[in-house]
C-alpha positions in Angstrom: 26.3 101.1 47.6 25.4 97.5 48.4 28.0 97.0 51.2 26.8 100.1 52.9 23.2 99.1 52.6 23.9 95.7 54.2 25.9 97.4 56.9 23.1 99.8 57.8 20.6 97.0 57.9 23.0 95.0 60.2 23.3 98.0 62.6 19.5 98.3 62.8 19.0 94.6 63.5 21.8 94.5 66.1 20.6 97.7 68.0 17.1 96.3 68.2 18.3 93.2 70.0 17.1 93.3 73.6 20.0 91.4 75.0 22.5 93.9 73.5 20.5 96.8 74.8 20.5 95.2 78.3 24.3 94.7 78.2 24.8 98.4 77.2 22.4 99.8 79.8 23.7 97.7 82.6 27.4 98.6 81.8 26.6 102.3 81.6 24.6 102.2 84.8 27.4 100.4 86.7 30.0 102.9 85.4 27.8 105.8 86.7 27.4 104.0 90.1 31.1 103.8 90.4 31.0 107.5 91.3 29.9 106.5 94.8 32.8 104.2 95.4 34.4 106.7 97.8 30.9 107.3 99.3 31.5 111.1 98.7 33.0 113.4 96.2 35.0 115.0 98.9 38.6 113.9 99.7 40.8 114.8 102.6 44.2 114.0 101.0 45.8 113.8 97.6 46.6 110.2 98.2 43.0 109.4 98.9 41.7 111.1 95.7 44.3 109.3 93.6 43.2 106.0 94.9 39.5 106.7 94.3 40.1 108.0 90.8 42.3 105.0 89.9 39.6 102.7 91.3 36.9 104.4 89.1 39.2 104.1 86.1 40.0 100.4 86.6 36.3 99.5 87.3 35.1 101.5 84.3 37.6 100.0 81.9 36.9 96.5 83.2 33.2 97.0 82.7 33.7 98.3 79.2 35.9 95.3 78.4 33.4 92.8 79.7 30.4 94.5 77.9 32.5 94.7 74.7 33.3 91.0 75.0 29.7 90.0 75.5 28.4 92.3 72.8 30.9 91.0 70.3 30.1 87.4 71.0 26.3 87.7 71.2 26.1 90.0 68.1 28.5 88.1 65.8 27.7 84.5 66.5 24.3 84.8 64.8 25.1 87.3 62.0 25.3 84.6 59.2 23.2 81.7 60.7 20.4 84.1 61.5 20.1 85.1 57.8 20.1 81.4 56.8 17.6 80.4 59.4 15.2 83.2 58.4 15.9 82.3 54.7 16.5 86.0 54.0 19.9 85.2 52.6 18.2 83.6 49.6 16.4 86.8 48.9 19.6 88.8 49.3 21.8 86.6 47.2 19.1 86.4 44.5 19.7 90.1 43.9 22.9 91.4 42.3 24.8 91.0 45.5 28.1 89.3 45.6 28.9 87.0 48.4 32.0 89.0 49.4 29.8 92.1 49.6 27.4 90.3 51.9 30.3 89.3 54.3 32.0 92.7 54.2 28.7 94.5 54.8 27.9 92.3 57.7 31.3 92.9 59.3 31.1 96.6 58.7 27.7 96.7 60.3 29.0 94.8 63.3 31.9 97.2 63.6 29.6 100.2 63.5 27.4 98.7 66.2 30.4 98.0 68.3 31.7 101.5 67.8 28.3 103.0 68.9 28.2 100.9 72.0 31.9 101.5 73.0 31.4 105.2 72.2 28.4 105.5 74.6 30.3 103.7 77.3 33.5 105.6 76.7 31.7 109.0 76.9 30.0 108.0 80.2 33.3 106.6 81.5 35.3 109.7 80.8 32.5 111.9 82.2 32.4 109.9 85.4 36.2 110.1 85.9 36.2 113.8 85.2 33.4 114.3 87.7 35.4 112.4 90.3 38.5 114.4 89.5 36.5 117.7 89.7 35.2 116.7 93.1 38.7 115.9 94.3 40.1 119.2 93.0 37.3 121.2 94.7 37.8 119.4 98.0 41.6 120.0 97.7 41.1 123.7 96.9 38.8 124.2 99.9 41.1 122.4 102.3 44.1 124.5 101.2 42.4 128.0 101.2 45.1 130.5 102.3 47.8 127.9 102.1 50.0 127.4 99.0 49.7 123.9 97.4 53.5 123.5 97.9 53.1 124.1 101.6 50.1 121.9 102.0 51.8 119.0 100.2 48.6 118.5 98.1 49.2 118.3 94.3 46.7 119.5 91.7 44.3 116.8 90.5 44.3 116.3 86.8 40.8 116.8 85.4 41.2 115.2 82.0 43.7 112.4 81.1 44.1 111.8 77.3 45.1 108.2 78.1 41.5 107.5 78.9 40.6 108.1 75.3 43.4 105.8 74.1 42.2 103.1 76.6 38.7 103.3 75.0 40.2 103.0 71.5 42.2 100.0 72.6 39.0 98.3 74.0 37.3 98.9 70.6 40.3 97.5 68.7 40.4 94.4 70.9 36.8 93.5 70.2 37.1 94.4 66.5 39.5 91.5 66.3 37.3 89.2 68.3 34.3 90.1 66.2 36.2 89.3 63.0 37.2 85.8 64.5 33.6 85.1 65.6 32.2 86.2 62.2 34.6 83.9 60.4 33.4 81.0 62.7 29.7 81.9 62.0 30.2 81.1 58.3 30.6 77.3 59.1 29.6 76.9 62.8 26.4 76.9 64.7 25.9 79.8 67.1 26.3 77.7 70.2 29.6 76.1 69.1 30.7 79.5 67.8 30.1 81.1 71.2 32.3 78.7 73.0 35.0 78.7 70.3 35.1 82.5 70.4 35.3 82.4 74.1 38.2 79.9 74.0 40.0 82.0 71.4 39.7 85.1 73.5 40.9 83.4 76.7 43.9 81.9 74.9 44.6 85.3 73.3 44.6 87.0 76.6 47.1 84.4 77.9 49.4 85.0 74.9 52.3 85.9 77.3 52.0 82.4 78.8 51.9 80.5 75.5 54.9 82.6 74.4 56.8 81.6 77.5 55.9 77.9 77.1 57.1 78.0 73.5 60.4 79.8 74.3 63.8 78.1 74.3 64.0 78.4 78.0 60.9 76.3 78.6 61.3 72.8 80.1 58.7 71.3 77.8 59.7 68.8 75.1 60.0 70.0 71.5 56.5 68.7 70.5 54.7 70.7 73.2 56.9 73.7 72.4 56.0 73.5 68.8 52.3 73.1 69.7 52.4 76.3 71.9 54.4 78.1 69.2 51.7 77.4 66.6 49.0 78.4 69.1 50.8 81.6 69.8 51.2 82.4 66.1 47.6 81.6 65.1 45.5 83.0 68.0 45.3 86.8 68.0 47.3 88.3 70.8 44.7 90.1 72.9 47.3 90.6 75.5 48.7 93.5 73.4 45.5 95.5 74.2 45.9 95.0 78.0 49.3 96.6 78.7 47.7 99.0 81.2 47.5 96.1 83.6 50.7 96.7 85.5 50.0 93.7 87.7 50.4 91.4 84.7 53.0 93.5 82.9 55.3 95.1 85.5 57.9 95.4 82.8 55.7 97.4 80.5 56.8 101.0 80.1 55.0 102.8 77.3 56.4 106.2 76.8 54.2 107.2 73.8 50.7 105.8 74.2 49.4 107.2 70.9 52.3 105.6 69.0 51.7 102.3 70.7 48.0 102.5 70.0 48.8 103.1 66.3 50.9 100.0 66.2 48.3 97.9 67.9 45.6 99.3 65.5 47.7 98.2 62.5 48.0 94.7 64.1 44.2 94.6 64.8 43.2 95.8 61.3 45.6 93.3 59.6 44.3 90.4 61.7 40.6 91.5 61.1 41.2 91.7 57.3 42.8 88.3 57.3 39.8 86.8 59.1 37.4 88.5 56.6 39.4 87.2 53.7 39.1 83.7 55.0 35.4 84.2 55.7 34.9 85.3 52.1 36.8 82.4 50.7 34.8 79.9 52.8 31.5 81.6 52.1 32.1 81.6 48.4 32.3 77.8 48.5 29.5 77.3 51.0 26.2 75.9 49.7 23.3 78.0 50.9 
């Protein structure tokens, strides 16, 4: 299948990029280093272990998000321009390859590369958190030998939290959408301009709650600015949907079913990515190469 062949070639090219390998290795290394945040795997109280585990989770998720953001931008800004610059696109399109097959194959390859990177980081992240929790449970058990957990006031430490898996999935979905936007831009923009445009879209998307507030009826802005922010809020993907775990920014957020919410966000992300790919195909069909 032509699309699958292009996707496999894209994965091979992307994984050979030194800069992408460095992002991945550094992120994984820092996640592992977070094990030493408490300076020891022993904890004296339940409160202390909860704080340390929460710190490791926050740090690991933040690192994965940052690495995913960098990998998406660096990988996707050059997907199309690189083929034009190397003139390999002429060879590809000279074969019985449709332009839409080329675009879809490139996007599929980028998504597979992103999935490999996020999966590596996610496995290490979950392993580190479980190691931290195991250390806490061992310390708690040794400190309560001969005393019931109820009497000691120390609760059992949860070794595996399924929400960690959903958080990794949310990070992947978030950067699937960003990759689709950047790939669309790469059809008609230079890599440098595309990088900053992609960065701008991501920042505005993360601030979706702010643009929604500015566009609301209760805003003190005039109707022109309200309309402007409303259009921005409708067009730019809402990356804020993927960050609901941040209770500092979303104190009102109470998600009772994380799996159900992840499914809803996945549908939103897939719909937006398909829309971006459809636009990319339409523009690339009319582009002279």
